[in-house]
N, CA, C and O of each residue as an XYZ file, in Angstrom:
656
protein
N     -33.849    -40.186    217.250
C     -35.068    -40.791    217.746
C     -35.712    -39.843    218.751
O     -35.022    -39.263    219.589
N     -36.987    -39.689    218.675
C     -37.669    -38.801    219.596
C     -38.104    -39.578    220.830
O     -38.389    -40.773    220.759
N     -38.151    -38.878    221.966
C     -38.535    -39.522    223.205
C     -40.034    -39.754    223.286
O     -40.817    -39.159    222.546
N     -40.416    -40.640    224.212
C     -41.833    -40.962    224.387
C     -42.644    -39.739    224.802
O     -43.777    -39.560    224.354
N     -42.064    -38.897    225.656
C     -42.786    -37.709    226.124
C     -43.065    -36.753    224.962
O     -44.181    -36.250    224.826
N     -42.050    -36.501    224.121
C     -42.251    -35.626    222.960
C     -43.276    -36.217    222.006
O     -44.109    -35.491    221.462
N     -43.225    -37.523    221.799
C     -44.184    -38.171    220.906
C     -45.597    -38.025    221.452
O     -46.524    -37.736    220.695
N     -45.776    -38.220    222.756
C     -47.106    -38.086    223.361
C     -47.614    -36.647    223.244
O     -48.792    -36.422    222.964
N     -46.721    -35.674    223.461
C     -47.117    -34.269    223.342
C     -47.503    -33.954    221.903
O     -48.476    -33.237    221.666
N     -46.759    -34.476    220.951
C     -47.058    -34.214    219.542
C     -48.379    -34.834    219.138
O     -49.156    -34.218    218.408
N     -48.645    -36.048    219.603
C     -49.912    -36.695    219.285
C     -51.066    -35.868    219.835
O     -52.069    -35.666    219.150
N     -50.929    -35.389    221.072
C     -51.979    -34.564    221.667
C     -52.171    -33.275    220.872
O     -53.304    -32.864    220.624
N     -51.074    -32.638    220.472
C     -51.172    -31.397    219.700
C     -51.797    -31.640    218.341
O     -52.643    -30.862    217.900
N     -51.391    -32.709    217.672
C     -51.944    -33.013    216.359
C     -53.416    -33.366    216.438
O     -54.190    -33.011    215.549
N     -53.810    -34.062    217.495
C     -55.218    -34.380    217.674
C     -56.014    -33.102    217.862
O     -57.094    -32.951    217.291
N     -55.480    -32.166    218.671
C     -56.152    -30.901    218.877
C     -56.247    -30.122    217.562
O     -57.295    -29.558    217.247
N     -55.152    -30.092    216.798
C     -55.158    -29.341    215.540
C     -56.120    -29.964    214.547
O     -56.773    -29.239    213.796
N     -56.226    -31.270    214.519
C     -57.092    -31.905    213.533
C     -58.554    -31.617    213.793
O     -59.377    -31.755    212.888
N     -58.899    -31.219    215.008
C     -60.291    -30.888    215.304
C     -60.610    -29.439    214.991
O     -61.765    -29.025    215.087
N     -59.590    -28.653    214.615
C     -59.817    -27.228    214.385
C     -59.657    -26.821    212.931
O     -59.581    -25.626    212.644
N     -59.603    -27.771    212.002
C     -59.305    -27.394    210.628
C     -60.513    -27.393    209.717
O     -60.356    -27.253    208.504
N     -61.705    -27.542    210.249
C     -62.900    -27.632    209.418
C     -62.995    -26.606    208.306
O     -63.063    -26.998    207.141
N     -63.004    -25.278    208.608
C     -63.125    -24.295    207.534
C     -61.985    -24.365    206.535
O     -62.200    -24.180    205.337
N     -60.778    -24.628    207.008
C     -59.640    -24.707    206.107
C     -59.767    -25.915    205.194
O     -59.468    -25.823    204.003
N     -60.201    -27.032    205.725
C     -60.368    -28.224    204.901
C     -61.395    -27.967    203.812
O     -61.212    -28.389    202.670
N     -62.473    -27.280    204.157
C     -63.506    -26.972    203.164
C     -62.931    -26.094    202.061
O     -63.275    -26.260    200.891
N     -62.061    -25.164    202.427
C     -61.470    -24.255    201.452
C     -60.463    -24.963    200.558
O     -60.087    -24.433    199.512
N     -60.029    -26.131    200.947
C     -59.040    -26.866    200.171
C     -59.623    -28.170    199.650
O     -59.104    -29.246    199.946
N     -60.677    -28.083    198.892
C     -61.215    -29.243    198.204
C     -62.055    -30.162    199.066
O     -62.341    -31.290    198.665
N     -62.461    -29.698    200.259
C     -63.325    -30.496    201.097
C     -62.612    -31.622    201.829
O     -63.270    -32.444    202.467
N     -61.299    -31.684    201.756
C     -60.570    -32.742    202.436
C     -60.452    -32.412    203.915
O     -60.419    -31.245    204.305
N     -60.391    -33.433    204.712
C     -60.232    -33.272    206.148
C     -59.107    -34.189    206.587
O     -59.061    -35.355    206.195
N     -58.212    -33.674    207.390
C     -57.090    -34.465    207.865
C     -57.474    -35.185    209.147
O     -57.987    -34.569    210.081
N     -57.230    -36.463    209.192
C     -57.469    -37.206    210.421
C     -56.219    -37.120    211.285
O     -55.139    -36.780    210.801
N     -56.374    -37.429    212.555
C     -55.226    -37.486    213.451
C     -54.202    -38.490    212.960
O     -53.001    -38.293    213.142
N     -54.664    -39.564    212.340
C     -53.761    -40.596    211.813
C     -52.902    -40.031    210.678
O     -51.694    -40.262    210.643
N     -53.527    -39.284    209.743
C     -52.764    -38.693    208.634
C     -51.765    -37.670    209.149
O     -50.627    -37.615    208.683
N     -52.192    -36.862    210.106
C     -51.288    -35.866    210.676
C     -50.112    -36.538    211.376
O     -48.966    -36.115    211.219
N     -50.392    -37.571    212.138
C     -49.318    -38.265    212.835
C     -48.334    -38.878    211.853
O     -47.125    -38.808    212.071
N     -48.830    -39.478    210.773
C     -47.948    -40.081    209.770
C     -47.053    -39.024    209.131
O     -45.865    -39.260    208.911
N     -47.620    -37.865    208.836
C     -46.834    -36.770    208.254
C     -45.833    -36.237    209.262
O     -44.675    -35.990    208.924
N     -46.270    -36.062    210.478
C     -45.388    -35.588    211.545
C     -44.217    -36.546    211.709
O     -43.062    -36.126    211.783
N     -44.528    -37.832    211.764
C     -43.489    -38.842    211.966
C     -42.509    -38.896    210.790
O     -41.308    -39.077    210.988
N     -43.024    -38.739    209.566
C     -42.144    -38.844    208.392
C     -41.243    -37.630    208.207
O     -40.285    -37.687    207.436
N     -41.533    -36.537    208.900
C     -40.702    -35.337    208.752
C     -39.960    -34.957    210.029
O     -39.238    -33.959    210.048
N     -40.124    -35.727    211.082
C     -39.501    -35.407    212.375
C     -37.986    -35.288    212.292
O     -37.393    -34.485    213.014
N     -37.359    -36.056    211.441
C     -35.896    -36.041    211.359
C     -35.345    -34.724    210.808
O     -34.143    -34.474    210.902
N     -36.193    -33.892    210.244
C     -35.716    -32.675    209.580
C     -35.716    -31.427    210.461
O     -35.603    -30.308    209.960
N     -35.840    -31.619    211.752
C     -35.730    -30.450    212.632
C     -34.337    -29.835    212.520
O     -34.174    -28.623    212.664
N     -33.371    -30.647    212.272
C     -32.023    -30.134    212.018
C     -31.912    -29.827    210.527
O     -32.132    -30.706    209.694
N     -31.577    -28.601    210.194
C     -31.449    -28.205    208.793
C     -30.420    -29.087    208.088
O     -30.580    -29.404    206.909
N     -29.377    -29.480    208.794
C     -28.355    -30.330    208.186
C     -28.955    -31.641    207.691
O     -28.514    -32.174    206.672
N     -29.951    -32.166    208.396
C     -30.616    -33.402    207.948
C     -31.344    -33.156    206.629
O     -31.358    -34.028    205.761
N     -31.944    -31.987    206.471
C     -32.607    -31.640    205.207
C     -31.574    -31.569    204.085
O     -31.804    -32.088    202.992
N     -30.447    -30.934    204.351
C     -29.385    -30.837    203.351
C     -28.819    -32.216    203.020
O     -28.560    -32.520    201.856
N     -28.629    -33.043    204.038
C     -28.104    -34.397    203.825
C     -29.058    -35.244    202.984
O     -28.627    -36.191    202.326
N     -30.351    -34.910    203.001
C     -31.336    -35.675    202.230
C     -31.399    -35.224    200.770
O     -32.185    -35.758    199.987
N     -30.569    -34.241    200.406
C     -30.553    -33.759    199.029
C     -31.324    -32.475    198.813
O     -31.351    -31.941    197.704
N     -31.951    -31.973    199.868
C     -32.671    -30.705    199.729
C     -31.670    -29.551    199.721
O     -30.561    -29.664    200.244
N     -32.083    -28.454    199.121
C     -31.248    -27.259    199.058
C     -32.046    -26.069    199.569
O     -33.277    -26.070    199.555
N     -31.319    -25.062    200.018
C     -31.952    -23.810    200.415
C     -32.367    -23.100    199.131
O     -31.511    -22.684    198.350
N     -33.656    -22.960    198.907
C     -34.140    -22.301    197.691
C     -33.980    -20.790    197.749
O     -34.261    -20.085    196.779
N     -33.522    -20.299    198.905
C     -33.370    -18.864    199.122
C     -34.684    -18.150    198.844
O     -34.720    -17.061    198.270
N     -35.760    -18.797    199.271
C     -37.111    -18.242    199.207
C     -37.617    -18.117    200.631
O     -38.030    -19.101    201.244
N     -37.581    -16.907    201.147
C     -38.092    -16.656    202.485
C     -39.242    -15.676    202.352
O     -39.117    -14.631    201.714
N     -40.364    -16.029    202.965
C     -41.546    -15.172    202.931
C     -41.964    -14.853    204.357
O     -42.020    -15.735    205.213
N     -42.261    -13.559    204.605
C     -42.765    -13.161    205.910
C     -44.005    -13.980    206.236
O     -44.802    -14.289    205.350
N     -44.165    -14.327    207.494
C     -45.271    -15.144    208.004
C     -45.299    -16.539    207.377
O     -46.339    -17.198    207.348
N     -44.154    -16.973    206.883
C     -44.054    -18.323    206.332
C     -42.685    -18.892    206.697
O     -42.595    -19.809    207.513
N     -41.636    -18.365    206.108
C     -40.303    -18.830    206.437
C     -39.466    -19.195    205.235
O     -39.793    -18.880    204.091
N     -38.373    -19.873    205.538
C     -37.349    -20.276    204.574
C     -37.684    -21.658    204.026
O     -38.095    -22.544    204.776
N     -37.508    -21.842    202.721
C     -37.880    -23.093    202.068
C     -36.649    -23.906    201.662
O     -35.732    -23.398    201.017
N     -36.655    -25.169    202.054
C     -35.615    -26.119    201.663
C     -36.305    -27.235    200.893
O     -37.266    -27.828    201.382
N     -35.823    -27.522    199.699
C     -36.509    -28.510    198.872
C     -35.565    -29.138    197.865
O     -34.449    -28.673    197.638
N     -36.053    -30.203    197.277
C     -35.379    -30.806    196.141
C     -36.104    -30.282    194.911
O     -37.183    -30.780    194.588
N     -35.547    -29.289    194.211
C     -36.256    -28.695    193.077
C     -36.557    -29.699    191.966
O     -37.431    -29.446    191.137
N     -35.860    -30.824    191.931
C     -36.124    -31.831    190.907
C     -37.464    -32.531    191.103
O     -37.994    -33.113    190.157
N     -38.017    -32.487    192.305
C     -39.282    -33.176    192.556
C     -40.497    -32.327    192.199
O     -41.614    -32.845    192.168
N     -40.310    -31.039    191.931
C     -41.441    -30.164    191.633
C     -42.202    -30.612    190.386
O     -43.416    -30.425    190.301
N     -41.519    -31.181    189.450
C     -42.152    -31.535    188.177
C     -42.281    -33.046    187.977
O     -42.552    -33.502    186.866
N     -42.090    -33.821    189.040
C     -42.126    -35.276    188.854
C     -43.541    -35.851    188.854
O     -43.728    -37.033    188.565
N     -44.540    -35.024    189.176
C     -45.930    -35.482    189.150
C     -46.338    -36.337    190.335
O     -47.470    -36.818    190.381
N     -45.445    -36.539    191.295
C     -45.746    -37.364    192.462
C     -46.046    -36.462    193.653
O     -45.214    -35.646    194.049
N     -47.241    -36.614    194.221
C     -47.628    -35.872    195.418
C     -47.857    -36.887    196.535
O     -48.971    -37.364    196.749
N     -46.781    -37.200    197.231
C     -46.812    -38.201    198.286
C     -47.196    -37.527    199.599
O     -46.527    -36.581    200.013
N     -48.260    -37.988    200.268
C     -48.690    -37.336    201.499
C     -47.654    -37.394    202.620
O     -47.727    -36.609    203.564
N     -46.700    -38.304    202.529
C     -45.684    -38.412    203.574
C     -44.321    -37.890    203.150
O     -43.368    -37.923    203.928
N     -44.228    -37.405    201.909
C     -42.949    -36.886    201.416
C     -43.168    -35.567    200.690
O     -43.082    -35.515    199.463
N     -43.449    -34.508    201.426
C     -43.642    -33.211    200.772
C     -42.358    -32.731    200.109
O     -41.254    -33.050    200.551
N     -42.522    -31.962    199.047
C     -41.368    -31.470    198.296
C     -40.520    -30.481    199.089
O     -39.303    -30.436    198.911
N     -41.138    -29.692    199.956
C     -40.396    -28.648    200.670
C     -40.622    -28.729    202.172
O     -41.667    -29.171    202.650
N     -39.611    -28.289    202.890
C     -39.676    -28.113    204.331
C     -39.564    -26.617    204.578
O     -38.747    -25.944    203.950
N     -40.370    -26.095    205.481
C     -40.397    -24.659    205.732
C     -39.915    -24.395    207.159
O     -40.428    -24.966    208.122
N     -38.918    -23.517    207.270
C     -38.293    -23.187    208.549
C     -38.485    -21.703    208.854
O     -38.343    -20.851    207.977
N     -38.812    -21.409    210.115
C     -38.883    -20.011    210.522
C     -37.552    -19.607    211.145
O     -36.843    -20.433    211.721
N     -37.230    -18.332    211.020
C     -36.024    -17.783    211.638
C     -36.336    -17.461    213.090
O     -37.278    -16.727    213.391
N     -35.529    -18.022    213.985
C     -35.642    -17.739    215.412
C     -34.245    -17.341    215.857
O     -33.391    -18.192    216.101
N     -34.024    -16.040    215.958
C     -32.675    -15.566    216.223
C     -31.783    -15.952    215.054
O     -32.088    -15.637    213.903
N     -30.688    -16.630    215.346
C     -29.769    -17.074    214.289
C     -30.024    -18.518    213.870
O     -29.268    -19.080    213.077
N     -31.075    -19.110    214.393
C     -31.376    -20.511    214.090
C     -32.623    -20.618    213.233
O     -33.401    -19.673    213.108
N     -32.792    -21.796    212.647
C     -33.990    -22.104    211.873
C     -34.759    -23.207    212.588
O     -34.173    -24.177    213.069
N     -36.088    -23.046    212.653
C     -36.955    -24.030    213.296
C     -37.978    -24.521    212.282
O     -38.661    -23.721    211.644
N     -38.082    -25.846    212.135
C     -39.060    -26.451    211.236
C     -40.469    -26.125    211.721
O     -40.808    -26.370    212.879
N     -41.299    -25.561    210.813
C     -42.660    -25.189    211.199
C     -43.717    -25.792    210.293
O     -44.850    -25.999    210.726
N     -43.372    -26.080    209.038
C     -44.379    -26.557    208.090
C     -43.722    -27.398    207.004
O     -42.500    -27.448    206.863
N     -44.590    -28.052    206.247
C     -44.171    -28.762    205.040
C     -44.988    -28.204    203.887
O     -46.029    -27.577    204.083
N     -44.493    -28.445    202.682
C     -45.200    -27.918    201.510
C     -45.050    -28.886    200.342
O     -43.957    -29.363    200.037
N     -46.168    -29.156    199.709
C     -46.160    -29.923    198.465
C     -46.139    -28.924    197.335
O     -46.824    -27.903    197.385
N     -45.352    -29.215    196.312
C     -45.167    -28.297    195.199
C     -45.202    -29.082    193.893
O     -44.651    -30.178    193.801
N     -45.858    -28.509    192.882
C     -45.922    -29.142    191.571
C     -46.044    -28.064    190.501
O     -46.543    -26.969    190.758
N     -45.587    -28.385    189.316
C     -45.752    -27.447    188.201
C     -47.124    -27.583    187.557
O     -47.483    -26.794    186.683
N     -47.895    -28.585    187.987
C     -49.245    -28.798    187.455
C     -50.220    -28.952    188.619
O     -49.798    -29.286    189.726
N     -51.523    -28.713    188.393
C     -52.505    -28.900    189.463
C     -52.494    -30.351    189.949
O     -52.116    -31.263    189.213
N     -52.914    -30.545    191.191
C     -52.972    -31.900    191.714
C     -53.565    -31.937    193.100
O     -53.896    -30.905    193.685
N     -53.693    -33.143    193.616
C     -54.223    -33.375    194.952
C     -53.260    -34.266    195.715
O     -52.804    -35.287    195.200
N     -52.953    -33.878    196.939
C     -52.160    -34.725    197.812
C     -53.148    -35.718    198.425
O     -54.038    -35.312    199.172
N     -53.008    -37.008    198.123
C     -53.984    -37.988    198.598
C     -54.212    -37.911    200.109
O     -53.272    -37.966    200.902
N     -55.490    -37.781    200.485
C     -55.874    -37.735    201.883
C     -55.632    -36.411    202.564
O     -55.947    -36.264    203.745
N     -55.072    -35.424    201.845
C     -54.750    -34.148    202.489
C     -55.480    -32.993    201.834
O     -56.233    -32.296    202.514
N     -55.293    -32.760    200.557
C     -55.988    -31.655    199.922
C     -55.454    -31.308    198.556
O     -54.494    -31.901    198.065
N     -56.104    -30.330    197.957
C     -55.772    -29.881    196.609
C     -54.716    -28.784    196.638
O     -54.741    -27.901    197.495
N     -53.800    -28.853    195.700
C     -52.844    -27.765    195.512
C     -53.578    -26.561    194.923
O     -54.613    -26.706    194.272
N     -53.031    -25.383    195.161
C     -53.575    -24.175    194.537
C     -52.419    -23.383    193.939
O     -51.274    -23.507    194.375
N     -52.729    -22.577    192.947
C     -51.696    -21.851    192.213
C     -51.122    -20.711    193.048
O     -51.856    -19.872    193.571
N     -49.799    -20.699    193.162
C     -49.080    -19.558    193.714
C     -48.650    -18.752    192.489
O     -47.654    -19.069    191.838
N     -49.415    -17.708    192.190
C     -49.175    -16.947    190.959
C     -47.808    -16.292    190.927
O     -47.207    -16.172    189.860
N     -47.304    -15.865    192.084
C     -46.006    -15.198    192.120
C     -44.876    -16.128    191.676
O     -43.917    -15.683    191.045
N     -44.986    -17.409    192.001
C     -43.933    -18.359    191.664
C     -44.265    -19.225    190.461
O     -43.382    -19.872    189.899
N     -45.538    -19.244    190.060
C     -45.942    -20.044    188.910
C     -45.957    -21.541    189.160
O     -45.781    -22.330    188.231
N     -46.166    -21.939    190.418
C     -46.264    -23.351    190.771
C     -47.497    -23.557    191.649
O     -48.044    -22.607    192.209
N     -47.918    -24.805    191.757
C     -49.049    -25.164    192.603
C     -48.510    -25.650    193.945
O     -47.537    -26.404    193.987
N     -49.139    -25.222    195.045
C     -48.615    -25.503    196.378
C     -49.729    -25.867    197.360
O     -50.906    -25.588    197.131
N     -49.320    -26.491    198.445
C     -50.188    -26.726    199.597
C     -49.287    -26.857    200.813
O     -48.386    -27.694    200.843
N     -49.537    -26.021    201.817
C     -48.783    -26.069    203.071
C     -49.546    -26.900    204.096
O     -50.767    -27.038    204.024
N     -48.806    -27.446    205.043
C     -49.389    -28.063    206.235
C     -48.529    -27.621    207.423
O     -47.351    -27.965    207.518
N     -49.138    -26.861    208.311
C     -48.442    -26.322    209.487
C     -48.480    -27.362    210.596
O     -49.252    -27.241    211.548
N     -47.648    -28.377    210.468
C     -47.688    -29.479    211.424
C     -46.719    -29.300    212.584
O     -46.806    -30.027    213.573
N     -45.805    -28.353    212.484
C     -44.821    -28.166    213.548
C     -45.002    -26.855    214.296
O     -44.279    -26.593    215.257
N     -45.956    -26.022    213.874
C     -46.270    -24.787    214.602
C     -47.742    -24.487    214.397
O     -48.231    -24.445    213.268
N     -48.433    -24.282    215.493
C     -49.864    -23.998    215.421
C     -50.113    -22.776    214.540
O     -49.388    -21.784    214.615
N     -51.139    -22.861    213.712
C     -51.539    -21.751    212.851
C     -53.007    -21.434    213.135
O     -53.879    -22.248    212.834
N     -53.292    -20.268    213.707
C     -54.688    -19.920    214.010
C     -55.548    -19.768    212.761
O     -56.775    -19.801    212.852
N     -54.924    -19.601    211.593
C     -55.671    -19.478    210.340
C     -56.018    -20.848    209.741
O     -56.755    -20.923    208.758
N     -55.500    -21.913    210.318
C     -55.791    -23.265    209.848
C     -54.532    -23.995    209.451
O     -53.546    -23.391    209.028
N     -54.581    -25.286    209.592
C     -53.400    -26.108    209.344
C     -52.967    -26.086    207.876
O     -51.790    -26.303    207.587
N     -53.889    -25.828    206.944
C     -53.553    -25.824    205.518
C     -53.468    -24.413    204.917
O     -53.416    -24.265    203.696
N     -53.453    -23.394    205.754
C     -53.356    -22.021    205.259
C     -51.964    -21.765    204.679
O     -50.990    -22.407    205.071
N     -51.885    -20.825    203.749
C     -50.582    -20.481    203.167
C     -49.666    -19.792    204.172
O     -48.500    -20.162    204.314
N     -50.189    -18.805    204.858
C     -49.390    -17.996    205.771
C     -49.753    -18.343    207.213
O     -50.827    -18.876    207.493
N     -48.825    -18.024    208.120
C     -49.050    -18.254    209.538
C     -48.691    -16.970    210.285
O     -47.520    -16.596    210.339
N     -49.692    -16.285    210.866
C     -49.405    -15.034    211.557
C     -48.519    -15.205    212.786
O     -48.038    -14.214    213.336
N     -48.297    -16.428    213.224
C     -47.427    -16.662    214.376
C     -45.963    -16.832    213.965
O     -45.093    -16.994    214.821
N     -45.691    -16.797    212.657
C     -44.319    -16.857    212.157
C     -43.911    -15.435    211.805
O     -44.667    -14.709    211.160
N     -42.737    -15.044    212.220
C     -42.288    -13.676    212.013
C     -41.820    -13.384    210.602
O     -41.995    -14.181    209.681
N     -41.223    -12.220    210.467
C     -40.709    -11.782    209.171
C     -39.317    -12.373    208.920
O     -38.604    -12.773    209.842
N     -38.972    -12.409    207.657
C     -37.655    -12.884    207.250
C     -36.609    -11.834    207.609
O     -36.902    -10.638    207.602
N     -35.403    -12.268    207.921
C     -34.336    -11.293    208.208
C     -34.039    -10.452    206.969
O     -34.087    -10.937    205.839
N     -33.740     -9.219    207.205
C     -33.374     -8.324    206.109
C     -31.896     -8.520    205.785
O     -31.061     -8.587    206.687
N     -31.579     -8.612    204.495
C     -30.152     -8.756    204.141
C     -29.370     -7.509    204.544
O     -29.884     -6.391    204.511
N     -28.127     -7.731    204.922
C     -27.264     -6.606    205.288
C     -27.002     -5.748    204.050
O     -26.813     -6.267    202.950
N     -26.993     -4.461    204.241
C     -26.719     -3.547    203.143
C     -25.274     -3.706    202.688
O     -24.378     -3.904    203.510
N     -25.047     -3.621    201.381
C     -23.707     -3.754    200.829
C     -22.800     -2.646    201.349
O     -23.186     -1.479    201.416
N     -21.592     -3.041    201.713
C     -20.605     -2.058    202.146
C     -20.762     -1.628    203.599
O     -20.069     -0.711    204.039
N     -21.650     -2.261    204.353
C     -21.820     -1.889    205.765
C     -21.279     -2.939    206.678
O     -21.340     -2.788    207.898
């Protein structure tokens, strides 16, 4: 359970972010996120700050880490189910902070085009061959709350060289 102070800070941050997404909303099908929609999404994903909670919910590490985005944990079975629930995104995105992972965004994923009700339209990620939409609800993104990449998220760790 989150404390009242954290909840108040999050509401203030989400309200501030919802007033800064105009150009991004236009770029994503003209949808605009209200503070109410952001709060509902924030509240429905708050329990996943601990990676173990994501794993306990049936999500798996997809071993997909992208610089300026992060590590993706998802239930791959939901990608093709045709359901785009605004409060239940298919993936959770974590940034690497030292040896820990911090929840920074959520992502809706589908094998077909679609719209997340009240949030926006998915767009094709050609590299992966799926349709996606990110929402940077846990880390401010100067490029917009619905942008794919976040310049405030660092690069993925480099794998250790074999035999070293």
